[in-house]
Short mmCIF file of the C-alpha atoms (twelve columns), coordinates in Angstrom:
data_MODEL
# 
_entry.id   MODEL 
# 
loop_
_atom_site.group_PDB 
_atom_site.id 
_atom_site.type_symbol 
_atom_site.label_atom_id 
_atom_site.label_alt_id 
_atom_site.label_comp_id 
_atom_site.label_asym_id 
_atom_site.label_seq_id 
_atom_site.Cartn_x 
_atom_site.Cartn_y 
_atom_site.Cartn_z 
_atom_site.pdbx_PDB_model_num 
ATOM 1   C CA . MET A 1   1.814   -91.180  -69.117 1 
ATOM 2   C CA . PHE A 2   3.202   -94.063  -71.297 1 
ATOM 3   C CA . ALA A 3   5.096   -93.816  -74.627 1 
ATOM 4   C CA . ALA A 4   3.249   -94.925  -77.767 1 
ATOM 5   C CA . LYS A 5   5.408   -98.224  -77.916 1 
ATOM 6   C CA . ALA A 6   4.448   -99.047  -74.203 1 
ATOM 7   C CA . ARG A 7   0.853   -98.254  -74.182 1 
ATOM 8   C CA . PRO A 8   -0.489  -101.729 -75.561 1 
ATOM 9   C CA . ILE A 9   1.491   -103.586 -72.741 1 
ATOM 10  C CA . ALA A 10  1.276   -100.900 -69.794 1 
ATOM 11  C CA . TRP A 11  -2.526  -99.714  -69.962 1 
ATOM 12  C CA . PRO A 12  -3.964  -103.296 -69.432 1 
ATOM 13  C CA . LEU A 13  -1.640  -104.113 -66.446 1 
ATOM 14  C CA . PHE A 14  -2.423  -100.344 -65.093 1 
ATOM 15  C CA . SER A 15  -6.003  -101.177 -65.337 1 
ATOM 16  C CA . PHE A 16  -5.857  -104.521 -63.782 1 
ATOM 17  C CA . TYR A 17  -3.930  -102.957 -60.862 1 
ATOM 18  C CA . PHE A 18  -6.670  -100.449 -60.728 1 
ATOM 19  C CA . PHE A 19  -9.637  -102.904 -60.388 1 
ATOM 20  C CA . PHE A 20  -7.628  -105.564 -58.302 1 
ATOM 21  C CA . CYS A 21  -6.692  -102.924 -55.916 1 
ATOM 22  C CA . CYS A 22  -10.430 -101.482 -55.814 1 
ATOM 23  C CA . LEU A 23  -11.244 -105.034 -54.181 1 
ATOM 24  C CA . ILE A 24  -8.359  -104.404 -51.846 1 
ATOM 25  C CA . GLY A 25  -9.903  -100.875 -50.945 1 
ATOM 26  C CA . VAL A 26  -13.052 -102.523 -50.284 1 
ATOM 27  C CA . MET A 27  -12.013 -105.644 -48.411 1 
ATOM 28  C CA . MET A 28  -9.194  -104.463 -46.179 1 
ATOM 29  C CA . PRO A 29  -10.689 -101.234 -44.586 1 
ATOM 30  C CA . TYR A 30  -14.451 -102.450 -44.531 1 
ATOM 31  C CA . ILE A 31  -14.922 -105.976 -44.411 1 
ATOM 32  C CA . SER A 32  -14.307 -106.052 -40.653 1 
ATOM 33  C CA . ILE A 33  -17.139 -103.551 -40.345 1 
ATOM 34  C CA . TYR A 34  -19.347 -106.019 -42.124 1 
ATOM 35  C CA . TYR A 35  -18.312 -108.928 -40.052 1 
ATOM 36  C CA . LYS A 36  -18.870 -106.706 -37.085 1 
ATOM 37  C CA . SER A 37  -22.312 -105.925 -38.189 1 
ATOM 38  C CA . ILE A 38  -23.301 -109.412 -38.581 1 
ATOM 39  C CA . GLY A 39  -22.098 -110.395 -35.023 1 
ATOM 40  C CA . LEU A 40  -18.546 -111.718 -35.275 1 
ATOM 41  C CA . SER A 41  -16.202 -111.099 -32.311 1 
ATOM 42  C CA . ALA A 42  -12.800 -109.316 -32.927 1 
ATOM 43  C CA . SER A 43  -10.977 -112.470 -32.623 1 
ATOM 44  C CA . GLU A 44  -12.983 -114.186 -35.295 1 
ATOM 45  C CA . ILE A 45  -12.587 -111.237 -37.553 1 
ATOM 46  C CA . GLY A 46  -8.798  -111.270 -37.039 1 
ATOM 47  C CA . ARG A 47  -8.733  -115.093 -37.760 1 
ATOM 48  C CA . LEU A 48  -10.647 -114.679 -40.827 1 
ATOM 49  C CA . MET A 49  -8.606  -111.689 -42.140 1 
ATOM 50  C CA . SER A 50  -5.334  -113.659 -41.357 1 
ATOM 51  C CA . THR A 51  -6.436  -116.301 -43.628 1 
ATOM 52  C CA . PHE A 52  -5.674  -114.347 -46.676 1 
ATOM 53  C CA . THR A 53  -2.281  -113.454 -45.626 1 
ATOM 54  C CA . LEU A 54  -1.416  -116.648 -43.971 1 
ATOM 55  C CA . SER A 55  -2.203  -118.533 -47.214 1 
ATOM 56  C CA . GLY A 56  0.623   -116.466 -48.883 1 
ATOM 57  C CA . ILE A 57  3.278   -118.488 -47.187 1 
ATOM 58  C CA . LEU A 58  2.828   -121.498 -49.567 1 
ATOM 59  C CA . VAL A 59  0.041   -120.784 -52.055 1 
ATOM 60  C CA . PRO A 60  2.178   -118.250 -54.259 1 
ATOM 61  C CA . HIS A 61  5.006   -121.004 -54.664 1 
ATOM 62  C CA . PHE A 62  2.263   -123.240 -56.212 1 
ATOM 63  C CA . TRP A 63  1.129   -120.701 -58.566 1 
ATOM 64  C CA . GLY A 64  4.728   -119.780 -59.378 1 
ATOM 65  C CA . TRP A 65  5.505   -123.355 -60.394 1 
ATOM 66  C CA . LEU A 66  2.279   -123.507 -62.366 1 
ATOM 67  C CA . THR A 67  3.293   -120.415 -64.308 1 
ATOM 68  C CA . ALA A 68  6.516   -121.832 -65.182 1 
ATOM 69  C CA . LYS A 69  4.972   -125.176 -65.946 1 
ATOM 70  C CA . VAL A 70  2.434   -123.825 -68.393 1 
ATOM 71  C CA . GLY A 71  4.362   -120.965 -69.558 1 
ATOM 72  C CA . LEU A 72  1.447   -118.682 -69.938 1 
ATOM 73  C CA . PRO A 73  1.184   -116.103 -67.206 1 
ATOM 74  C CA . LYS A 74  -1.802  -114.499 -68.564 1 
ATOM 75  C CA . LYS A 75  -3.859  -117.539 -68.532 1 
ATOM 76  C CA . VAL A 76  -2.683  -118.597 -65.025 1 
ATOM 77  C CA . LEU A 77  -3.624  -115.121 -63.540 1 
ATOM 78  C CA . GLN A 78  -7.059  -115.399 -65.173 1 
ATOM 79  C CA . LEU A 79  -7.612  -118.802 -63.602 1 
ATOM 80  C CA . ALA A 80  -6.747  -117.169 -60.217 1 
ATOM 81  C CA . VAL A 81  -9.024  -114.209 -60.594 1 
ATOM 82  C CA . PHE A 82  -11.849 -116.251 -61.874 1 
ATOM 83  C CA . GLY A 83  -11.734 -118.737 -58.774 1 
ATOM 84  C CA . CYS A 84  -11.415 -115.730 -56.276 1 
ATOM 85  C CA . PHE A 85  -14.630 -114.330 -58.020 1 
ATOM 86  C CA . ILE A 86  -16.305 -117.748 -57.809 1 
ATOM 87  C CA . CYS A 87  -15.523 -118.082 -54.142 1 
ATOM 88  C CA . VAL A 88  -16.635 -114.755 -53.085 1 
ATOM 89  C CA . ILE A 89  -20.088 -114.834 -54.332 1 
ATOM 90  C CA . PRO A 90  -21.607 -117.089 -51.520 1 
ATOM 91  C CA . PHE A 91  -20.373 -114.513 -48.747 1 
ATOM 92  C CA . ASN A 92  -23.503 -112.858 -49.594 1 
ATOM 93  C CA . TRP A 93  -25.596 -115.646 -48.109 1 
ATOM 94  C CA . ASN A 94  -23.591 -116.710 -45.145 1 
ATOM 95  C CA . ASP A 95  -23.135 -115.095 -41.741 1 
ATOM 96  C CA . GLN A 96  -21.751 -117.960 -39.457 1 
ATOM 97  C CA . PHE A 97  -18.129 -117.891 -38.550 1 
ATOM 98  C CA . GLU A 98  -17.607 -121.495 -39.650 1 
ATOM 99  C CA . SER A 99  -19.166 -121.214 -43.110 1 
ATOM 100 C CA . LEU A 100 -17.206 -117.898 -43.666 1 
ATOM 101 C CA . TRP A 101 -13.884 -119.494 -42.559 1 
ATOM 102 C CA . LEU A 102 -14.366 -122.252 -45.153 1 
ATOM 103 C CA . LEU A 103 -15.372 -119.867 -47.752 1 
ATOM 104 C CA . THR A 104 -12.327 -117.553 -46.811 1 
ATOM 105 C CA . CYS A 105 -10.012 -120.399 -47.036 1 
ATOM 106 C CA . ALA A 106 -11.156 -121.164 -50.562 1 
ATOM 107 C CA . MET A 107 -11.001 -117.623 -51.724 1 
ATOM 108 C CA . ALA A 108 -7.521  -117.351 -50.167 1 
ATOM 109 C CA . LEU A 109 -6.402  -120.063 -52.438 1 
ATOM 110 C CA . PHE A 110 -6.647  -117.825 -55.584 1 
ATOM 111 C CA . TYR A 111 -6.349  -114.461 -53.776 1 
ATOM 112 C CA . SER A 112 -3.108  -114.767 -52.040 1 
ATOM 113 C CA . ALA A 113 -1.354  -115.626 -55.533 1 
ATOM 114 C CA . LEU A 114 -2.684  -112.421 -57.394 1 
ATOM 115 C CA . ILE A 115 -0.465  -109.948 -55.820 1 
ATOM 116 C CA . PRO A 116 3.218   -111.671 -56.406 1 
ATOM 117 C CA . MET A 117 1.754   -113.104 -59.870 1 
ATOM 118 C CA . THR A 118 0.870   -109.561 -60.970 1 
ATOM 119 C CA . ASP A 119 4.101   -107.845 -59.742 1 
ATOM 120 C CA . ALA A 120 6.197   -110.482 -61.413 1 
ATOM 121 C CA . LEU A 121 4.318   -110.234 -64.547 1 
ATOM 122 C CA . ALA A 122 4.497   -106.323 -64.565 1 
ATOM 123 C CA . VAL A 123 8.152   -106.214 -63.928 1 
ATOM 124 C CA . ARG A 124 8.926   -108.610 -66.612 1 
ATOM 125 C CA . SER A 125 6.518   -107.272 -69.139 1 
ATOM 126 C CA . ILE A 126 7.974   -103.585 -68.813 1 
ATOM 127 C CA . ARG A 127 11.909  -104.516 -68.555 1 
ATOM 128 C CA . ASP A 128 12.549  -103.456 -72.102 1 
ATOM 129 C CA . LEU A 129 9.930   -100.485 -72.273 1 
ATOM 130 C CA . ASN A 130 11.559  -97.913  -70.080 1 
ATOM 131 C CA . VAL A 131 8.449   -97.772  -67.836 1 
ATOM 132 C CA . PRO A 132 9.036   -97.485  -64.053 1 
ATOM 133 C CA . TYR A 133 7.074   -100.250 -62.047 1 
ATOM 134 C CA . THR A 134 5.671   -97.518  -60.016 1 
ATOM 135 C CA . ARG A 135 3.921   -96.027  -62.978 1 
ATOM 136 C CA . LEU A 136 1.935   -99.159  -63.366 1 
ATOM 137 C CA . ARG A 137 1.518   -99.693  -59.505 1 
ATOM 138 C CA . VAL A 138 -0.022  -96.452  -59.250 1 
ATOM 139 C CA . GLY A 139 -3.117  -97.726  -61.064 1 
ATOM 140 C CA . GLY A 140 -3.609  -99.894  -57.921 1 
ATOM 141 C CA . SER A 141 -3.508  -96.772  -55.679 1 
ATOM 142 C CA . ILE A 142 -5.848  -94.870  -57.671 1 
ATOM 143 C CA . GLY A 143 -8.199  -97.692  -57.525 1 
ATOM 144 C CA . TYR A 144 -7.797  -98.070  -53.925 1 
ATOM 145 C CA . VAL A 145 -8.664  -94.255  -53.330 1 
ATOM 146 C CA . VAL A 146 -11.574 -94.752  -55.621 1 
ATOM 147 C CA . ALA A 147 -13.036 -97.706  -53.780 1 
ATOM 148 C CA . VAL A 148 -12.346 -96.550  -50.315 1 
ATOM 149 C CA . ALA A 149 -13.850 -93.387  -50.739 1 
ATOM 150 C CA . SER A 150 -16.998 -94.536  -52.797 1 
ATOM 151 C CA . THR A 151 -17.505 -97.686  -50.472 1 
ATOM 152 C CA . GLY A 152 -17.351 -95.422  -47.272 1 
ATOM 153 C CA . PHE A 153 -20.079 -93.299  -48.929 1 
ATOM 154 C CA . LEU A 154 -22.232 -96.373  -49.906 1 
ATOM 155 C CA . ILE A 155 -21.677 -97.625  -46.363 1 
ATOM 156 C CA . GLY A 156 -22.997 -94.374  -44.821 1 
ATOM 157 C CA . HIS A 157 -26.157 -94.599  -46.728 1 
ATOM 158 C CA . PHE A 158 -26.945 -98.128  -47.118 1 
ATOM 159 C CA . GLY A 159 -25.060 -99.974  -44.245 1 
ATOM 160 C CA . PRO A 160 -22.456 -102.449 -44.146 1 
ATOM 161 C CA . SER A 161 -24.338 -104.882 -46.250 1 
ATOM 162 C CA . VAL A 162 -23.177 -103.236 -49.559 1 
ATOM 163 C CA . VAL A 163 -19.513 -104.590 -48.814 1 
ATOM 164 C CA . ILE A 164 -19.690 -108.078 -50.336 1 
ATOM 165 C CA . PRO A 165 -21.726 -107.038 -53.400 1 
ATOM 166 C CA . VAL A 166 -19.186 -104.336 -54.235 1 
ATOM 167 C CA . MET A 167 -16.154 -106.839 -53.789 1 
ATOM 168 C CA . CYS A 168 -18.123 -109.058 -56.303 1 
ATOM 169 C CA . SER A 169 -18.215 -106.255 -58.838 1 
ATOM 170 C CA . TYR A 170 -14.679 -105.283 -58.695 1 
ATOM 171 C CA . LEU A 171 -13.569 -108.577 -59.172 1 
ATOM 172 C CA . LEU A 172 -15.664 -109.287 -62.110 1 
ATOM 173 C CA . LEU A 173 -14.032 -105.987 -63.736 1 
ATOM 174 C CA . ALA A 174 -10.617 -107.173 -62.736 1 
ATOM 175 C CA . LEU A 175 -11.434 -110.632 -64.467 1 
ATOM 176 C CA . ILE A 176 -12.692 -108.782 -67.608 1 
ATOM 177 C CA . THR A 177 -9.446  -106.651 -67.674 1 
ATOM 178 C CA . THR A 178 -7.142  -109.671 -67.972 1 
ATOM 179 C CA . PHE A 179 -8.478  -110.192 -71.434 1 
ATOM 180 C CA . PHE A 180 -6.815  -107.270 -72.734 1 
ATOM 181 C CA . ILE A 181 -3.470  -108.008 -71.170 1 
ATOM 182 C CA . LYS A 182 -0.743  -109.165 -73.711 1 
ATOM 183 C CA . GLU A 183 0.257   -112.566 -73.513 1 
ATOM 184 C CA . GLN A 184 3.994   -113.085 -73.281 1 
ATOM 185 C CA . ALA A 185 4.847   -116.788 -72.800 1 
ATOM 186 C CA . TYR A 186 7.819   -117.722 -70.705 1 
ATOM 187 C CA . GLY A 187 10.654  -119.195 -72.593 1 
ATOM 188 C CA . VAL A 188 12.521  -122.108 -71.465 1 
ATOM 189 C CA . VAL A 189 16.370  -121.179 -71.127 1 
ATOM 190 C CA . ILE A 190 18.654  -124.009 -70.270 1 
ATOM 191 C CA . HIS A 191 21.918  -122.944 -68.535 1 
ATOM 192 C CA . LYS A 192 24.200  -124.209 -65.870 1 
ATOM 193 C CA . GLU A 193 23.534  -122.685 -62.528 1 
ATOM 194 C CA . THR A 194 26.517  -121.137 -60.633 1 
ATOM 195 C CA . VAL A 195 24.432  -119.970 -57.636 1 
ATOM 196 C CA . SER A 196 21.459  -121.725 -56.024 1 
ATOM 197 C CA . PHE A 197 18.376  -119.759 -54.982 1 
ATOM 198 C CA . VAL A 198 18.813  -121.385 -51.502 1 
ATOM 199 C CA . SER A 199 22.224  -119.811 -51.069 1 
ATOM 200 C CA . LEU A 200 21.109  -116.439 -52.097 1 
ATOM 201 C CA . LEU A 201 17.974  -116.723 -49.793 1 
ATOM 202 C CA . ARG A 202 20.434  -117.645 -46.814 1 
ATOM 203 C CA . SER A 203 22.835  -114.743 -47.432 1 
ATOM 204 C CA . ARG A 204 23.017  -112.177 -44.507 1 
ATOM 205 C CA . GLU A 205 21.777  -109.411 -46.846 1 
ATOM 206 C CA . SER A 206 18.720  -111.589 -47.648 1 
ATOM 207 C CA . VAL A 207 17.925  -112.662 -43.954 1 
ATOM 208 C CA . PHE A 208 18.005  -109.030 -42.738 1 
ATOM 209 C CA . PHE A 209 15.879  -107.820 -45.533 1 
ATOM 210 C CA . PHE A 210 13.192  -110.456 -45.177 1 
ATOM 211 C CA . LEU A 211 13.338  -110.022 -41.155 1 
ATOM 212 C CA . LEU A 212 12.529  -106.392 -41.564 1 
ATOM 213 C CA . ALA A 213 9.899   -106.801 -44.334 1 
ATOM 214 C CA . PHE A 214 8.234   -109.416 -41.908 1 
ATOM 215 C CA . LEU A 215 8.127   -106.919 -39.176 1 
ATOM 216 C CA . SER A 216 6.937   -104.031 -41.316 1 
ATOM 217 C CA . PHE A 217 3.699   -106.097 -42.531 1 
ATOM 218 C CA . MET A 218 3.249   -107.314 -38.750 1 
ATOM 219 C CA . ALA A 219 3.153   -103.647 -37.602 1 
ATOM 220 C CA . HIS A 220 0.669   -102.793 -40.322 1 
ATOM 221 C CA . ALA A 221 -1.581  -105.635 -39.564 1 
ATOM 222 C CA . PRO A 222 -4.014  -103.908 -36.867 1 
ATOM 223 C CA . PHE A 223 -4.415  -100.770 -39.352 1 
ATOM 224 C CA . ASN A 224 -5.346  -103.244 -42.171 1 
ATOM 225 C CA . VAL A 225 -7.864  -105.040 -40.099 1 
ATOM 226 C CA . PHE A 226 -9.137  -102.728 -37.428 1 
ATOM 227 C CA . PHE A 227 -8.600  -99.115  -38.440 1 
ATOM 228 C CA . ALA A 228 -12.007 -98.508  -39.922 1 
ATOM 229 C CA . VAL A 229 -13.419 -100.187 -36.520 1 
ATOM 230 C CA . HIS A 230 -11.094 -98.112  -34.425 1 
ATOM 231 C CA . LEU A 231 -12.418 -94.882  -36.174 1 
ATOM 232 C CA . GLU A 232 -15.854 -96.068  -35.958 1 
ATOM 233 C CA . ASP A 233 -15.837 -96.718  -32.120 1 
ATOM 234 C CA . ALA A 234 -14.122 -93.162  -31.883 1 
ATOM 235 C CA . GLY A 235 -17.363 -91.658  -33.455 1 
ATOM 236 C CA . TYR A 236 -16.304 -91.087  -37.268 1 
ATOM 237 C CA . SER A 237 -18.822 -91.787  -40.026 1 
ATOM 238 C CA . GLY A 238 -18.343 -94.213  -42.975 1 
ATOM 239 C CA . GLN A 239 -17.778 -91.140  -45.149 1 
ATOM 240 C CA . GLN A 240 -15.225 -89.615  -42.878 1 
ATOM 241 C CA . ILE A 241 -13.494 -93.024  -42.518 1 
ATOM 242 C CA . GLY A 242 -13.326 -93.361  -46.331 1 
ATOM 243 C CA . LEU A 243 -11.711 -89.900  -46.923 1 
ATOM 244 C CA . LEU A 244 -9.159  -90.480  -44.237 1 
ATOM 245 C CA . ILE A 245 -8.241  -93.851  -45.723 1 
ATOM 246 C CA . ALA A 246 -8.163  -92.325  -49.220 1 
ATOM 247 C CA . LEU A 247 -5.925  -89.370  -48.018 1 
ATOM 248 C CA . GLY A 248 -3.031  -91.789  -47.217 1 
ATOM 249 C CA . VAL A 249 -3.391  -93.481  -50.575 1 
ATOM 250 C CA . VAL A 250 -3.398  -90.149  -52.237 1 
ATOM 251 C CA . MET A 251 0.077   -89.499  -50.946 1 
ATOM 252 C CA . GLU A 252 1.142   -92.916  -51.864 1 
ATOM 253 C CA . ILE A 253 -0.004  -92.029  -55.481 1 
ATOM 254 C CA . VAL A 254 2.056   -88.809  -55.380 1 
ATOM 255 C CA . LEU A 255 5.137   -90.912  -54.208 1 
ATOM 256 C CA . PHE A 256 4.595   -93.659  -56.892 1 
ATOM 257 C CA . LEU A 257 4.240   -90.964  -59.410 1 
ATOM 258 C CA . PHE A 258 6.986   -88.727  -58.686 1 
ATOM 259 C CA . GLY A 259 9.251   -90.777  -56.572 1 
ATOM 260 C CA . GLY A 260 10.044  -93.791  -58.658 1 
ATOM 261 C CA . ASN A 261 13.777  -93.491  -58.897 1 
ATOM 262 C CA . MET A 262 13.999  -92.348  -55.282 1 
ATOM 263 C CA . VAL A 263 15.252  -95.660  -53.864 1 
ATOM 264 C CA . LYS A 264 18.285  -95.439  -56.202 1 
ATOM 265 C CA . LYS A 265 19.453  -92.062  -54.896 1 
ATOM 266 C CA . PHE A 266 19.541  -92.857  -51.402 1 
ATOM 267 C CA . HIS A 267 21.018  -95.460  -49.046 1 
ATOM 268 C CA . LEU A 268 18.901  -98.409  -48.425 1 
ATOM 269 C CA . PHE A 269 19.563  -98.147  -44.667 1 
ATOM 270 C CA . HIS A 270 18.624  -94.628  -44.238 1 
ATOM 271 C CA . ILE A 271 15.276  -95.091  -46.146 1 
ATOM 272 C CA . MET A 272 14.281  -98.237  -43.933 1 
ATOM 273 C CA . VAL A 273 15.105  -96.303  -40.920 1 
ATOM 274 C CA . LEU A 274 12.831  -93.488  -41.956 1 
ATOM 275 C CA . CYS A 275 9.973   -95.850  -42.768 1 
ATOM 276 C CA . PHE A 276 10.207  -97.495  -39.220 1 
ATOM 277 C CA . ILE A 277 10.600  -94.296  -37.382 1 
ATOM 278 C CA . CYS A 278 7.526   -92.937  -38.989 1 
ATOM 279 C CA . GLY A 279 5.710   -96.127  -38.461 1 
ATOM 280 C CA . ALA A 280 6.395   -95.935  -34.694 1 
ATOM 281 C CA . VAL A 281 5.100   -92.379  -34.545 1 
ATOM 282 C CA . ARG A 282 2.214   -93.180  -36.651 1 
ATOM 283 C CA . TRP A 283 0.741   -96.141  -34.726 1 
ATOM 284 C CA . PHE A 284 1.263   -94.742  -31.462 1 
ATOM 285 C CA . LEU A 285 -0.734  -91.512  -32.447 1 
ATOM 286 C CA . VAL A 286 -3.408  -93.684  -33.925 1 
ATOM 287 C CA . GLY A 287 -3.655  -95.708  -30.983 1 
ATOM 288 C CA . TRP A 288 -4.082  -92.987  -28.321 1 
ATOM 289 C CA . PHE A 289 -5.137  -89.740  -30.314 1 
ATOM 290 C CA . ALA A 290 -7.672  -91.188  -32.870 1 
ATOM 291 C CA . GLU A 291 -10.322 -88.604  -31.651 1 
ATOM 292 C CA . ILE A 292 -8.406  -85.762  -32.699 1 
ATOM 293 C CA . LEU A 293 -8.960  -85.211  -36.441 1 
ATOM 294 C CA . TRP A 294 -5.829  -83.369  -37.430 1 
ATOM 295 C CA . VAL A 295 -3.570  -86.187  -35.686 1 
ATOM 296 C CA . LEU A 296 -5.372  -88.651  -37.812 1 
ATOM 297 C CA . VAL A 297 -4.793  -86.560  -41.000 1 
ATOM 298 C CA . PHE A 298 -1.082  -86.266  -40.042 1 
ATOM 299 C CA . THR A 299 -0.831  -90.172  -39.648 1 
ATOM 300 C CA . GLN A 300 -2.546  -90.840  -42.899 1 
ATOM 301 C CA . LEU A 301 0.088   -88.395  -44.603 1 
ATOM 302 C CA . LEU A 302 2.784   -90.840  -43.308 1 
ATOM 303 C CA . HIS A 303 1.259   -93.743  -45.143 1 
ATOM 304 C CA . CYS A 304 3.475   -92.840  -48.273 1 
ATOM 305 C CA . ILE A 305 6.459   -93.463  -46.179 1 
ATOM 306 C CA . THR A 306 5.440   -96.446  -43.844 1 
ATOM 307 C CA . PHE A 307 3.899   -98.353  -46.782 1 
ATOM 308 C CA . ALA A 308 4.487   -96.847  -50.203 1 
ATOM 309 C CA . LEU A 309 8.225   -95.895  -49.712 1 
ATOM 310 C CA . PHE A 310 8.936   -99.510  -47.995 1 
ATOM 311 C CA . HIS A 311 7.279   -101.320 -50.837 1 
ATOM 312 C CA . MET A 312 9.404   -99.451  -53.587 1 
ATOM 313 C CA . VAL A 313 12.582  -100.392 -51.427 1 
ATOM 314 C CA . SER A 314 11.162  -103.981 -51.152 1 
ATOM 315 C CA . ILE A 315 10.536  -104.238 -54.972 1 
ATOM 316 C CA . GLU A 316 13.905  -102.945 -55.834 1 
ATOM 317 C CA . ARG A 317 15.621  -104.954 -52.992 1 
ATOM 318 C CA . VAL A 318 14.356  -108.401 -54.396 1 
ATOM 319 C CA . ARG A 319 15.615  -107.168 -57.759 1 
ATOM 320 C CA . LEU A 320 18.872  -106.848 -56.524 1 
ATOM 321 C CA . LEU A 321 19.122  -109.839 -54.316 1 
ATOM 322 C CA . PHE A 322 17.930  -112.396 -56.993 1 
ATOM 323 C CA . PRO A 323 18.991  -112.227 -60.507 1 
ATOM 324 C CA . GLU A 324 16.248  -112.773 -63.261 1 
ATOM 325 C CA . ARG A 325 16.120  -116.431 -63.284 1 
ATOM 326 C CA . TYR A 326 15.229  -116.326 -59.547 1 
ATOM 327 C CA . ALA A 327 12.922  -113.172 -59.778 1 
ATOM 328 C CA . SER A 328 9.637   -114.961 -59.361 1 
ATOM 329 C CA . GLN A 329 11.061  -116.997 -56.600 1 
ATOM 330 C CA . GLY A 330 12.362  -114.020 -54.780 1 
ATOM 331 C CA . GLN A 331 8.993   -112.338 -55.229 1 
ATOM 332 C CA . ALA A 332 7.067   -115.449 -53.906 1 
ATOM 333 C CA . MET A 333 9.299   -115.571 -50.894 1 
ATOM 334 C CA . TYR A 334 8.998   -111.940 -50.115 1 
ATOM 335 C CA . SER A 335 5.158   -112.328 -50.515 1 
ATOM 336 C CA . ALA A 336 5.306   -115.488 -48.331 1 
ATOM 337 C CA . PHE A 337 7.333   -114.482 -45.594 1 
ATOM 338 C CA . ALA A 338 6.407   -110.910 -45.232 1 
ATOM 339 C CA . ILE A 339 3.008   -110.452 -46.304 1 
ATOM 340 C CA . GLY A 340 1.867   -114.025 -45.520 1 
ATOM 341 C CA . LEU A 341 3.730   -114.930 -42.418 1 
ATOM 342 C CA . GLY A 342 4.167   -111.348 -41.108 1 
ATOM 343 C CA . GLY A 343 0.743   -110.074 -41.993 1 
ATOM 344 C CA . GLY A 344 -0.872  -113.207 -41.005 1 
ATOM 345 C CA . LEU A 345 0.588   -113.493 -37.611 1 
ATOM 346 C CA . GLY A 346 -0.092  -109.826 -36.982 1 
ATOM 347 C CA . MET A 347 -3.890  -110.045 -37.884 1 
ATOM 348 C CA . VAL A 348 -4.289  -113.106 -35.579 1 
ATOM 349 C CA . GLY A 349 -2.441  -111.546 -32.821 1 
ATOM 350 C CA . ALA A 350 -4.215  -108.095 -33.234 1 
ATOM 351 C CA . GLY A 351 -7.625  -109.771 -33.048 1 
ATOM 352 C CA . TYR A 352 -6.979  -111.558 -29.586 1 
ATOM 353 C CA . LEU A 353 -5.075  -108.418 -28.307 1 
ATOM 354 C CA . TRP A 354 -8.093  -106.149 -29.385 1 
ATOM 355 C CA . GLU A 355 -10.120 -108.169 -27.141 1 
ATOM 356 C CA . TRP A 356 -7.748  -108.625 -24.300 1 
ATOM 357 C CA . LEU A 357 -5.841  -105.243 -24.232 1 
ATOM 358 C CA . GLY A 358 -8.035  -102.680 -26.104 1 
ATOM 359 C CA . ASP A 359 -7.464  -100.799 -29.320 1 
ATOM 360 C CA . ALA A 360 -4.997  -98.293  -28.059 1 
ATOM 361 C CA . TRP A 361 -2.638  -100.974 -26.655 1 
ATOM 362 C CA . VAL A 362 -2.648  -102.985 -29.908 1 
ATOM 363 C CA . PHE A 363 -1.549  -99.951  -31.925 1 
ATOM 364 C CA . THR A 364 1.159   -99.326  -29.177 1 
ATOM 365 C CA . ILE A 365 2.447   -102.714 -29.906 1 
ATOM 366 C CA . ALA A 366 2.539   -102.087 -33.578 1 
ATOM 367 C CA . ALA A 367 4.537   -99.083  -32.800 1 
ATOM 368 C CA . SER A 368 6.887   -100.952 -30.512 1 
ATOM 369 C CA . ILE A 369 7.552   -103.400 -33.361 1 
ATOM 370 C CA . SER A 370 8.588   -100.556 -35.570 1 
ATOM 371 C CA . VAL A 371 11.095  -99.558  -32.870 1 
ATOM 372 C CA . LEU A 372 12.343  -103.135 -32.650 1 
ATOM 373 C CA . ALA A 373 12.857  -102.937 -36.558 1 
ATOM 374 C CA . VAL A 374 15.017  -99.794  -36.006 1 
ATOM 375 C CA . MET A 375 17.161  -101.687 -33.493 1 
ATOM 376 C CA . ILE A 376 17.648  -104.569 -35.851 1 
ATOM 377 C CA . LEU A 377 18.775  -102.138 -38.416 1 
ATOM 378 C CA . TRP A 378 21.306  -100.713 -36.228 1 
ATOM 379 C CA . LEU A 379 22.522  -104.076 -35.320 1 
ATOM 380 C CA . SER A 380 22.678  -104.793 -39.030 1 
ATOM 381 C CA . GLN A 381 25.229  -101.849 -39.568 1 
ATOM 382 C CA . ARG A 382 27.054  -102.840 -36.719 1 
ATOM 383 C CA . LEU A 383 27.872  -106.377 -37.686 1 
ATOM 384 C CA . ARG A 384 29.346  -105.241 -41.115 1 
# 
């Protein structure tokens, strides 16, 4: 999978992605089931989950500044993982919204930094090794599948109370893995800037890209928070829910393994149109036909397009829009505006709309957001 020269650097990063995404594979689909089991309302669940993403608006910029200041990305990553682990432990003994919200805020200060920090470290570490980024990122997809399937099985046998202890276990394993990552200190390069980061950020290409990324994560928000609850209400067991979620990520793994160079062979416009059209179809079917198993299987097959392919395009787009000296800032901005603001507002809105309109209409709104993105893409081409 990795050449001999690349293995000492690639395998630790692959392993960290594995265990960190195991955490995501437990938290994103199942913590809403846990919150529901302790009596929280849909709006409270939405507000709690949105804290993780809304914190990504500002927090990654601090961690990016700290990494540049210290010059030791591995040490900063270890600090963030350790802080996240310490914050999640008290979740085991709290069941009130107020205390859970405070704990979630504390955890989010560390958690929201992990994805952009890891992506930036991974891209920088492999730049001279001829290793595609997707080859490392697939470790996270495999971890997500393992966690989703195994946690669904555990919930089916022991109940939702297993969610928090399993999250703690995967965070501890992720922390241990960081000690095997090869430290690569950032060098300080003094040069005269010809183009500022702000001017790159304000370019028409950047504005359209970040707007589309914002809409993509907003459309995915109901899925990330309430998909497991939606399926549970439709009569599916914990094992069935886990297998359905795992199916989507298996398709993601296939794309990451064999489609790493796909985004360079097709026009960006056509790829994004495909992603959003598939998103519109996926969310509409999930909302109104969840009781039909084969329909859910089909929608999960689309996951490799609506999420994985769009993520591949986004990483490549950030790389092209921002030169290497602005790469970390570009990645942080993508995380802040798309994952943080788009996903966060989507989660808050989904929580309230779930109570006001019902589950089917929430996913219908997600489908409408995808249609809006297609219209914006068409407009962007007309303005060329």
